C-alpha positions, 0 to 999 in steps of 0.5 A: 051414919049408922053409929048415930042410929041408937043415939038421941040424934038418931031419935030426933032424925026418925021423929022428924022423918015420921012427922012426930017432930015437925020443923016450923021452918023450911030448910031449903028457904033457910039455906037460900037465905044464907046464900043470898046474904053471903052473896049480898056482902051484908052478912051479919055476925049472927043470923036468927032465921025463922019467926020462932028463932027471931022472936026468941033471940029478940026477947032475950036481947030485950031482957038483957038490955033491960037488965043493963039499963037497971044498973046504969047509975051504978055503972056510971057512978064509978067514973073519976069525979074530976072527969065528969 
């Protein structure tokens, strides 16, 4: 849309088209993976596609789990004493 030409979105589109902003993943493979998962009936709630995205999401989840585990004793300490 011409309205987006002079916006950051337009700049990114031009950079992608010129090769100045290479995309690490194949958009056709991404679309096919999404279609295949929907067709399989095993569609996940979230689908991080591409090795870059997969690794970033995994690292974030591992860090969150580590933080969660650090506070296990505090979390469990608030239970009623007569129900342990």
